[in-house]
C-alpha positions in Angstrom: -4.8 23.6 -19.2 -3.5 19.8 -18.2 0.0 20.1 -19.4 1.9 16.8 -21.8 1.9 13.7 -20.5 -0.1 14.6 -17.1 -1.9 12.3 -15.8 -6.1 12.0 -13.8 -6.3 10.8 -11.1 -9.0 10.5 -8.3 -9.3 9.7 -4.6 -8.0 6.3 -4.2 -9.6 2.7 -3.9 -8.4 -0.5 -2.8 -7.4 -3.0 -5.8 -8.4 -5.7 -4.9 -12.4 -4.9 -3.8 -12.5 -0.9 -5.1 -13.4 0.7 -1.9 -12.3 4.0 -1.3 -9.2 4.2 0.8 -8.9 6.4 3.6 -6.5 9.1 4.5 -3.4 7.4 5.5 -2.6 8.1 9.4 -0.1 6.7 11.9 -0.8 2.9 12.2 1.3 0.5 15.4 3.8 -1.8 13.1 5.1 -3.4 16.3 5.8 -2.0 19.3 9.3 0.3 18.1 7.7 0.4 15.0 5.3 3.4 13.2 4.3 4.2 9.5 2.0 6.4 7.6 -1.0 3.9 6.3 -4.3 2.5 7.3 -6.7 -0.8 6.4 -9.3 -1.1 4.0 -12.3 -1.0 5.8 -14.1 -4.1 3.1 -11.3 -6.5 2.7 -8.9 -5.5 5.7 -5.9 -5.1 3.2 -3.3 -2.8 4.6 -1.8 0.1 2.6 1.3 1.7 3.5 2.9 5.4 2.5 5.7 6.6 1.3 5.5 9.9 0.8 8.4 10.5 -2.0 8.8 7.2 -3.8 11.7 6.1 -2.9 11.3 3.8 0.1 8.8 1.5 -0.6 11.1 -0.7 -0.6 11.2 -0.6 3.1 7.3 -0.3 3.3 7.2 -2.8 1.9 9.5 -4.6 4.3 7.2 -3.0 6.8 4.0 -4.8 5.5 5.1 -7.9 5.0 5.5 -7.9 8.5 2.2 -7.1 9.1 1.2 -10.0 6.8 3.5 -12.6 8.7 2.1 -11.0 12.2 -1.1 -11.6 10.2 -0.4 -15.5 9.2 2.1 -16.2 12.3 4.7 -17.1 10.5 8.5 -15.5 9.8 8.8 -12.5 7.2 10.7 -15.4 5.1 8.6 -18.1 5.1 5.6 -15.9 3.1 5.2 -16.3 -0.3 3.7 -13.7 -2.7 0.5 -15.2 -4.7 -0.1 -17.9 -1.8 -0.2 -15.8 0.9 0.0 -12.6 -0.5 -1.2 -10.4 -3.1 0.0 -7.3 -3.1 0.2 -4.0 -5.0 1.6 0.2 -5.6 -0.7 3.1 -6.9 1.2 6.6 -7.8 -0.1 8.4 -4.5 0.2 12.7 -3.3 -1.0 12.3 0.2 -0.9 16.7 0.0 -4.5 15.7 -1.9 -5.6 12.2 -1.1 -5.2 11.4 -5.1 -3.9 8.9 -6.7 -3.0 8.2 -10.3 -3.0 4.7 -10.3 0.0 1.8 -11.0 2.9 4.4 -11.4 5.0 4.6 -14.9 8.0 4.9 -14.5 10.4 5.7 -10.8 10.6 9.5 -11.5 6.6 10.3 -12.1 7.0 12.8 -9.7 4.6 10.4 -6.5 4.4 8.7 -3.5 3.4 5.6 -3.6 1.0 3.3 -1.9 2.1 -0.3 -2.0 -1.3 -2.4 -0.8 -1.1 -5.7 0.7 -4.0 -8.0 1.0 -3.4 -11.1 3.5 -5.0 -14.0 2.0 -6.8 -16.5 4.3 -5.2 -19.9 5.4 -8.2 -22.8 4.9 -8.0 -25.6 6.8 
C-alpha cells in the first residue's frame, strides 16, 4: 500500500535525451575538487549528486565549473539558455530511483543536478 502523497519512482533518465543514467560515481571536477556524478552516455550532459537536497547551490557551482572548462570561459561569463541547459531531479541515491522534478524543498529526496553544455557554432 502506498502512503498518501508519495510519488511513483523510476530509474533516472536524462531530461535532455531520455537516456538512462548510471548510478553516480566519484568524478574529478578540478585538480582539487571531486564530486559524485557522471555523464550521460548519449548526449554528454553532466549530472552531479546532492544526496541531501540541501546543497544544490554548491552542486550547481561545480557543474558550472565543468561547463566553463568545456567552453573555455570563466564561470561568470556563462549565460543560461545560451551556453547551457539545466534540470533538477528528485533522487534517492540508496535505490537509484527518481520521482522526476522536485515538488518542493522538503520532499525528503536528494537531487541530481543536470547540465548540458551547448555546442558553439562557428
